C-alpha positions in Angstrom: 81.2 67.6 56.1 78.6 67.0 59.2 82.0 67.8 61.8 82.6 71.3 60.1 78.4 72.3 59.0 78.1 72.1 63.2 81.6 73.8 63.7 80.7 76.5 61.9 77.1 76.5 63.2 78.4 76.7 66.5 81.1 79.5 66.1 78.0 81.3 64.6 76.1 80.6 67.2 78.7 82.0 69.5 79.7 85.0 67.6 76.2 86.8 67.3 73.5 85.1 69.3 75.3 85.0 72.2 75.5 88.3 73.2 71.9 89.3 72.1 70.7 86.4 74.1 73.7 87.4 77.2 72.5 90.8 76.4 68.6 89.8 76.8 69.1 88.0 79.8 71.3 91.0 81.9 68.8 93.2 81.0 66.6 91.4 82.6 68.7 91.0 85.3 68.9 94.8 86.4 65.0 95.3 85.5 64.6 92.8 88.4 67.3 94.5 90.9 65.9 97.7 90.4 62.5 97.2 91.0 63.4 95.4 94.4 65.9 98.1 95.5 68.6 94.9 95.2 71.3 98.3 93.8 70.3 100.8 96.4 72.7 103.5 96.4 73.7 105.2 100.2 72.6 109.5 100.7 76.0 111.2 99.9 77.0 112.0 103.9 76.4 116.1 104.2 78.9 118.2 103.9 79.9 120.0 107.0 80.9 123.9 106.9 83.6 124.2 105.2 86.9 125.0 107.3 88.2 128.4 108.1 91.1 129.4 105.8 94.5 128.0 106.1 92.5 125.1 108.3 92.1 121.5 107.8 88.4 119.4 108.1 89.2 115.9 108.9 86.3 113.3 108.3 87.3 110.3 109.6 90.1 109.4 112.2 91.0 106.0 112.6 91.3 104.5 116.5 94.5 104.6 118.2 95.2 101.1 118.5 97.5 100.1 121.9 100.7 99.6 121.9 102.3 95.8 123.0 103.3 95.9 126.4 107.4 95.3 126.3 108.7 92.9 128.0 109.6 94.0 131.7 114.2 92.9 131.7 113.9 92.6 128.2 117.2 95.0 126.7 117.0 94.8 123.0 118.5 91.8 121.2 121.6 91.0 119.9 123.7 92.6 118.0 125.3 90.8 115.0 128.2 92.5 113.5 128.0 91.9 109.2 130.3 92.3 106.6 129.2 93.9 103.0 130.1 91.6 100.6 130.5 93.4 96.7 
């Protein structure tokens, strides 16, 4: 009988009390972070002048990686013929 009473109390605590406690703890954490500037949102980038009709404006162009050099005298790999199995 004692086991069932403890089990019911634990389930009750998990179901009704734990969400209230978590809400209070998280609200305090968020308030603290907002006061200390922990959640800083960067200002939005200023848009440039609108492109002319029919033109495209590109905000970022990634740098081009250098192509690896091919060894001199390398004419390609070996050709291997294969048969398609149906």
